[in-house]
C-alpha positions in Angstrom: 105.9 51.8 31.6 109.7 51.7 31.2 111.4 53.3 34.1 113.4 55.7 31.8 110.2 57.0 30.2 108.5 57.6 33.6 111.4 59.8 34.6 111.2 62.0 31.5 109.9 65.5 32.2 107.9 67.7 29.8 106.8 71.3 30.0 103.8 72.3 28.0 103.4 76.1 27.4 100.1 77.4 25.8 97.8 80.3 26.5 94.7 78.2 25.8 93.5 76.2 28.8 91.7 73.6 26.7 94.9 72.7 24.8 97.0 72.6 28.0 94.4 70.2 29.6 94.0 68.0 26.5 97.6 67.7 25.5 98.8 67.4 29.1 96.4 64.6 29.8 97.5 62.7 26.7 101.2 63.0 27.6 100.6 61.9 31.2 98.7 58.8 30.0 101.9 57.9 28.1 103.8 57.9 31.4 105.5 61.3 31.1 105.8 63.8 34.0 104.1 66.9 32.7 103.9 70.5 33.9 101.8 73.2 32.2 102.3 77.0 31.9 99.9 79.6 30.5 102.5 82.3 29.8 106.3 83.0 29.6 106.5 84.1 33.2 105.1 80.8 34.5 107.3 78.9 32.1 110.4 80.7 33.3 109.5 79.8 36.8 109.2 76.1 36.0 112.5 76.1 34.1 114.3 77.7 37.0 113.3 74.9 39.4 113.2 71.9 37.1 115.4 70.4 34.3 113.0 69.4 31.5 113.8 66.9 28.7 111.2 68.4 26.4 109.3 71.7 26.1 106.3 72.2 23.9 105.5 75.9 23.4 103.1 77.9 21.2 104.6 80.6 19.1 101.8 83.0 19.9 101.2 83.4 23.6 98.7 86.3 24.3 100.9 89.1 23.2 104.2 87.2 23.8 106.3 85.0 21.5 107.3 81.4 22.2 110.4 82.2 20.1 111.7 84.3 23.0 111.3 81.3 25.3 113.2 79.1 22.7 116.0 81.6 22.6 116.3 81.6 26.4 116.3 77.8 26.7 119.0 77.5 24.0 121.1 80.1 25.7 120.9 78.5 29.1 120.2 74.8 28.7 121.3 73.3 25.4 120.2 69.7 26.3 116.5 70.5 26.5 114.6 69.7 23.3 112.0 72.3 22.1 109.0 71.7 19.8 106.9 74.7 18.6 103.1 74.8 18.2 101.3 77.3 15.9 97.8 77.8 14.8 98.9 80.1 11.9 101.7 78.3 10.1 104.1 80.6 8.3 107.3 79.8 6.5 109.1 82.7 8.2 108.2 81.6 11.7 109.0 78.0 11.0 112.4 78.9 9.5 113.2 81.2 12.5 112.3 78.4 15.0 114.6 75.9 13.3 117.4 78.5 13.1 117.1 79.1 16.8 117.4 75.4 17.5 113.8 74.0 17.7 113.6 70.3 17.3 110.4 70.3 15.3 107.4 72.4 14.3 103.7 71.2 14.7 100.6 72.9 13.4 97.3 73.1 15.3 95.0 71.3 15.7 97.5 68.8 17.1 96.6 65.2 16.3 97.3 62.5 19.0 99.4 60.4 16.7 101.5 63.4 15.7 102.0 64.5 19.3 103.2 61.1 20.5 105.4 60.5 17.5 107.1 63.8 17.8 107.5 63.4 21.6 109.1 60.0 21.2 111.3 61.2 18.4 112.4 64.3 20.4 113.1 62.4 23.6 115.0 59.7 21.6 117.2 62.4 20.2 117.6 63.8 23.7 118.7 60.4 25.0 121.3 60.1 22.3 122.5 63.6 23.0 122.8 62.8 26.7 124.7 59.6 25.9 127.2 61.5 23.7 127.6 64.1 26.5 128.2 61.4 29.1 130.8 59.8 26.8 132.4 63.1 26.2 132.5 63.8 29.9 134.0 60.4 30.6 136.6 60.9 27.8 137.4 64.4 29.3 137.9 62.8 32.7 140.2 60.2 31.2 142.1 62.9 29.3 142.6 64.9 32.5 143.7 62.1 34.7 145.9 60.0 32.4 149.6 60.9 32.9 150.4 60.3 29.2 149.7 62.7 26.4 146.7 61.9 24.3 146.1 63.4 20.8 143.2 62.6 18.4 142.7 63.4 14.7 139.5 62.9 12.7 139.0 61.0 9.4 140.2 64.1 7.5 143.5 64.2 9.4 142.5 67.3 11.4 143.3 67.7 15.1 140.1 67.3 17.2 141.3 66.9 20.8 144.3 66.7 23.1 144.9 66.6 26.8 146.9 68.8 29.2 149.9 66.4 29.1 150.1 66.7 25.4 149.9 70.5 25.7 152.7 70.5 28.3 155.0 68.0 26.8 154.5 68.5 23.0 153.3 72.1 22.8 149.8 71.6 21.5 147.6 74.7 22.0 143.8 75.3 21.6 144.1 77.4 18.5 145.4 74.3 16.7 142.1 72.5 17.0 140.7 71.9 13.5 144.1 72.3 11.9 145.5 69.8 9.4 147.8 67.5 11.4 150.3 67.5 8.5 150.7 71.3 8.8 151.3 71.2 12.6 155.0 71.5 13.4 155.9 71.1 17.1 159.3 69.2 17.1 160.8 65.7 16.9 160.7 66.0 13.1 156.8 66.0 13.4 156.9 62.3 14.2 153.7 62.2 16.1 151.6 63.8 13.4 153.3 61.7 10.7 152.6 58.4 12.5 149.0 59.3 13.2 148.4 60.1 9.6 150.0 56.9 8.6 147.8 55.0 11.0 144.7 56.8 9.6 145.7 55.9 6.0 146.6 52.3 6.5 144.3 51.5 9.5 147.1 49.7 11.3 148.5 50.6 14.7 152.1 51.8 14.9 154.6 52.5 17.7 157.8 54.5 18.0 160.2 53.9 20.9 162.3 56.6 22.6 162.6 59.3 20.0 164.0 62.8 20.6 161.4 65.6 20.8 162.4 69.2 20.7 159.2 71.1 21.7 158.8 74.9 21.7 159.6 74.9 25.4 163.3 74.4 24.4 164.0 71.3 26.6 164.7 68.1 24.7 162.4 65.2 25.7 162.6 61.5 25.1 159.2 60.1 24.2 157.6 56.8 23.2 154.5 56.9 20.9 151.7 54.4 20.2 149.1 55.3 17.6 145.9 53.4 17.0 143.1 53.8 14.5 139.6 54.7 15.7 137.2 52.5 13.6 133.6 52.4 12.6 131.4 49.3 13.0 132.4 48.2 9.5 136.1 48.5 10.4 136.9 51.7 8.4 139.0 54.3 10.2 137.2 57.4 11.2 140.2 58.9 13.0 143.4 58.0 15.0 144.5 58.5 18.6 148.1 58.7 19.8 149.3 58.1 23.3 152.6 59.9 24.0 154.7 58.8 27.0 157.4 61.1 28.3 160.3 58.9 29.2 162.9 61.6 29.7 163.3 61.0 33.4 163.2 57.2 33.0 166.0 57.4 30.4 168.0 59.7 32.6 167.6 57.2 35.5 168.7 54.3 33.3 171.7 56.2 32.1 172.7 56.9 35.7 172.4 53.3 36.6 174.1 51.7 33.6 177.0 52.3 31.3 176.4 53.6 27.8 178.6 52.0 25.2 177.5 54.3 22.3 176.4 58.0 22.4 175.7 60.0 19.2 178.3 58.2 17.2 180.9 58.1 20.0 182.1 54.6 21.0 183.1 53.7 24.5 181.7 52.5 27.8 184.6 53.4 30.1 184.2 55.6 33.2 186.0 58.4 31.4 183.6 58.4 28.5 180.6 58.2 30.8 181.7 61.5 32.3 182.0 62.9 28.8 178.5 61.8 27.9 177.0 63.3 31.0 178.7 66.6 30.4 177.6 66.7 26.8 174.0 66.2 28.0 174.4 69.0 30.6 175.7 71.4 27.9 173.4 70.4 25.0 170.6 72.9 25.7 172.6 75.9 27.0 173.8 78.6 24.6 177.3 78.9 26.3 180.4 78.5 24.2 182.2 75.2 24.7 186.0 74.6 24.3 186.9 70.9 23.6 190.4 70.0 24.6 192.0 66.8 23.5 194.9 65.2 21.7 194.7 64.6 18.0 192.4 61.8 17.1 190.4 61.7 20.3 187.1 62.5 18.6 186.7 66.3 19.1 184.5 66.7 16.0 182.3 63.8 17.2 181.8 65.5 20.5 181.0 68.8 18.8 178.4 67.0 16.7 176.9 65.4 19.8 176.6 68.7 21.5 174.7 70.0 18.5 172.6 66.8 18.1 171.5 66.6 21.7 170.1 70.1 22.0 167.4 72.3 20.6 169.8 73.6 17.8 169.8 70.1 16.3 167.1 71.4 13.9 169.5 74.0 12.7 172.7 73.6 10.6 176.0 72.1 12.0 178.8 73.9 10.2 182.5 72.9 10.5 185.7 74.9 9.9 189.2 73.6 10.2 191.0 76.8 11.2 194.6 75.3 10.6 193.9 74.2 7.0 193.5 77.7 5.6 195.6 80.9 5.3 194.5 84.0 7.2 192.9 85.6 4.2 191.1 82.5 3.1 190.0 81.7 6.6 188.6 85.2 7.0 186.6 84.9 3.8 185.5 81.4 4.7 184.2 82.4 8.2 182.7 85.8 7.4 182.1 85.7 3.6 182.9 88.5 1.2 181.3 90.7 -1.4 182.1 90.9 -5.0 185.3 92.8 -5.7 186.5 92.7 -2.1 189.9 91.3 -3.2 191.5 89.8 -6.3 189.5 86.8 -7.3 186.3 87.8 -5.5 184.1 87.5 -8.6 180.9 87.1 -6.7 179.4 87.5 -3.3 180.0 84.6 -0.8 178.1 83.6 2.3 180.4 82.8 5.2 180.3 79.9 7.6 178.9 82.1 10.4 175.9 83.1 8.2 175.4 79.5 7.1 175.3 78.3 10.7 172.6 80.8 11.7 170.2 79.1 14.1 172.6 76.2 14.6 176.2 75.4 15.7 179.5 76.5 14.3 182.4 74.1 15.1 185.8 75.8 15.0 188.4 73.1 14.9 192.1 73.8 15.7 191.1 77.2 17.1 194.6 77.6 18.6 196.1 78.2 15.1 194.2 81.3 14.1 196.0 84.5 13.5 195.7 87.6 15.8 193.6 89.4 13.2 191.1 86.5 13.0 191.1 86.3 16.8 190.0 89.9 17.0 187.1 89.4 14.6 186.1 86.2 16.4 186.0 88.1 19.7 183.6 90.7 18.2 181.2 88.0 16.9 181.2 86.3 20.3 180.6 89.6 22.1 178.0 91.2 19.8 176.7 88.3 17.6 177.3 90.3 14.5 180.0 90.7 11.8 180.7 92.3 8.5 181.6 90.4 5.3 185.0 91.2 3.8 184.6 94.3 1.7 181.3 95.3 3.3 180.5 97.9 6.0 177.0 96.9 7.1 176.8 94.4 9.9 175.0 91.0 9.8 173.3 89.7 13.0 173.6 85.9 13.6 172.3 83.5 16.2 175.1 80.9 16.3 176.4 78.7 19.1 180.2 78.4 19.0 182.0 75.1 19.8 185.7 75.3 19.5 188.4 72.6 19.7 192.1 72.4 20.1 194.9 69.9 20.9 197.0 72.7 22.3 197.0 74.5 25.7 195.4 77.9 25.0 196.4 79.0 28.5 200.1 78.5 27.5 199.5 80.3 24.2 198.0 83.2 26.2 201.0 83.3 28.5 203.3 83.3 25.4 201.3 86.2 23.9 200.2 84.3 20.8 196.5 84.1 21.8 194.3 86.8 23.0 193.4 86.5 26.7 189.9 88.0 26.2 189.1 85.6 23.4 190.4 82.7 25.5 187.9 83.7 28.3 185.1 83.9 25.8 185.9 80.5 24.3 186.6 78.8 27.6 183.2 79.4 29.2 182.9 75.6 29.7 185.8 73.3 28.9 185.3 69.6 27.9 188.5 67.6 28.2 188.6 64.4 26.1 190.7 61.5 27.5 193.4 60.0 25.3 192.9 56.4 24.2 195.7 55.2 26.5 193.6 56.3 29.4 190.5 54.4 28.3 191.8 50.9 27.6 188.5 49.4 28.7 187.1 50.7 25.4 189.6 49.0 23.1 187.6 45.8 22.5 184.5 47.7 21.7 186.3 50.1 19.4 188.0 47.2 17.6 184.6 45.4 17.1 183.1 48.7 15.8 185.8 49.3 13.3 185.8 45.7 12.1 182.1 45.9 11.4 182.6 49.2 9.7 185.4 48.0 7.4 183.7 44.6 6.7 180.9 46.5 5.0 183.3 48.9 3.3 185.8 46.3 2.1 183.4 43.3 1.7 185.4 41.3 4.3 184.3 38.7 6.8 186.6 39.5 9.8 184.9 38.6 13.1 187.6 39.3 15.8 191.1 40.1 16.7 193.4 37.6 18.4 194.4 37.7 22.0 197.9 38.7 21.0 196.6 41.7 19.0 194.4 42.8 21.9 197.4 42.5 24.3 199.5 44.6 22.0 196.6 47.2 21.7 196.5 47.4 25.5 200.3 47.9 25.8 200.5 50.4 23.0 200.6 54.1 23.7 198.3 55.2 20.8 199.8 58.6 20.1 197.2 59.0 17.3 194.4 57.9 19.6 191.1 56.6 18.2 192.0 57.8 14.7 195.2 55.8 14.7 193.4 52.7 15.9 190.8 53.1 13.1 193.6 53.2 10.5 195.3 50.2 12.1 192.1 48.1 12.0 191.5 49.2 8.4 195.0 48.1 7.4 194.5 44.8 9.2 191.2 44.2 7.6 192.7 44.8 4.1 195.6 42.3 4.6 193.8 39.8 6.7 193.2 36.5 4.8 191.2 34.8 7.6 188.4 35.7 10.0 190.7 36.7 12.8 193.2 39.6 12.8 196.6 38.5 13.9 199.8 40.3 14.8 201.1 39.8 11.2 198.1 41.8 9.9 199.0 45.0 11.8 200.9 48.0 10.3 204.7 47.9 10.7 204.7 51.3 12.4 202.6 49.9 15.2 204.7 46.7 15.5 208.0 48.6 15.6 206.8 50.9 18.4 208.0 50.2 21.9 205.1 49.1 24.2 204.3 51.2 27.2 203.6 48.1 29.4 204.5 44.6 28.5 202.8 42.8 31.5 199.5 43.2 29.7 200.5 40.2 27.5 200.1 37.9 30.5 196.3 38.6 30.5 195.9 36.9 27.2 198.7 34.3 27.4 198.7 32.9 30.9 201.1 30.1 29.8 203.9 32.6 29.3 203.3 34.5 32.4 205.8 32.5 34.4 208.7 33.3 32.0 210.8 36.3 33.3 210.7 38.5 30.2 213.9 40.4 31.0 216.0 37.2 31.3 214.8 35.4 28.1 217.4 34.7 25.4 216.6 34.9 21.7 216.3 31.1 21.5 214.2 30.9 24.7 211.8 33.5 23.4 211.4 31.7 20.1 210.8 28.5 21.9 208.3 30.0 24.3 206.4 31.6 21.4 206.3 28.4 19.3 208.3 30.2 16.6 205.9 33.2 16.4 208.4 36.0 15.8 206.0 38.8 16.6 205.2 37.2 20.0 208.9 36.5 20.6 209.8 40.1 19.9 207.2 41.3 22.5 208.5 38.9 25.1 212.0 40.3 24.5 210.7 43.9 24.5 212.1 44.6 21.1 210.6 45.3 17.6 210.1 42.5 15.1 212.8 44.1 12.8 215.3 44.1 15.7 214.4 40.4 16.2 215.1 39.6 12.6 218.5 41.4 12.8 219.4 39.4 15.9 218.4 36.2 14.2 220.5 37.0 11.2 223.5 37.8 13.4 223.1 34.5 15.3 223.0 32.6 12.1 226.3 34.1 11.0 
């Protein structure tokens, strides 16, 4: 006999001794381990001490019902199969037995062939059930021990299982089991569910690397996702499984060990910009107001957008207002909105920027230029998170994070009495100072390459680089307009450039005529000229040293190109 069959245990319950002896003997001859019981009390005793694979029980047991034993078995031990005997077959009792979980129903007298066939069939089903249970237990063990998140959907795209890591990292919860994956919204633009459904549809694995996830916990995570179809023997997909790896700490470590040259649209790998990136990340998920200080053209709006894009409010709107571009009355209406008839020209209700930014971020640029009346209204919104539209008395509550920016010193304006001190304290909870371009010269080459690529696409050009002379001039220039000025300079150069490399002659006249802040930077790109004492060169010597290049000769003399032309004209006379 097979070893597995010899280990299978059967309990036979019948109040007729002859049936217990006959059927028990037949089953033992087939190699099964068989116990017999004459009533429910004896049967319960056996069941308490032994785990049976199969129970045969008569429905009528000398005043007792085998259905009661069936109920007890199914309530306490779901893996045991139960087959009912009856000498008086009735549709009602058969239906009740099947409803309660009986595997089969046999009428007396029991034929040998029927007994053995039902026994083998029931035990085969039990073996399959046990195998599924072992697989489920193994899968549960894997789910519990794997550090990555695991999520499974079935062939209908419904969530069937997930592990504790997916619950912790992504926000899955038990009540979502059975839900349509397309209707589950947990964050990261629902990327996980979208990818799994795509894998299920196309039966092809997919991966996403390092995407931002904004779960309900509120902390932005960086995850990588791999989704694979679960297939039948014939290759058709019967579900999909996704493995979600939380790489937030790894990304943070990488960022601490290497420089980032690009961050949410901001360009620059200098030490000054690395400090800015780290501060943005620290402030991204806090509700505190941030004041961005920086000269004109340093990228204050980009930083505000990065503060919004890095945090949990990225799913909400990012609304911008230039406070210096509007008069007091227009700015008040633009910020807070108005109702119809509030003033001349108010022909309909208008929603203000505060209301539009509900759930997101409101960026107030040039905050130092707002009038005292607007300052007072802004202070109330910051204190109470509510305001009234112009011409309306009822208050509107809003959930808005304020990011303000200025190129002025608000502290000096407070001292001069033109800016409210209490508003200044509300705005200046955390201040983020942006370095001017002249203090981040290490970023010039990267910025130049970025703008060249940008304008090549916009202007259909094929510029590939700037000359060493141009880069030397960039390094020596003061950049009063900062990154914005450099962008305009590169755009101008790309427009007039007829070759693949931008030269001095392609740059705007305003930049060429400006006095450099440091001429020694030229020697970095023109070593052959470094031995020439710049201050002692004559006009003729400068022209000779520069091989007739007038722009380079002007830089060697420390004068503008127009001044050089005037001197050349005077010398010719």
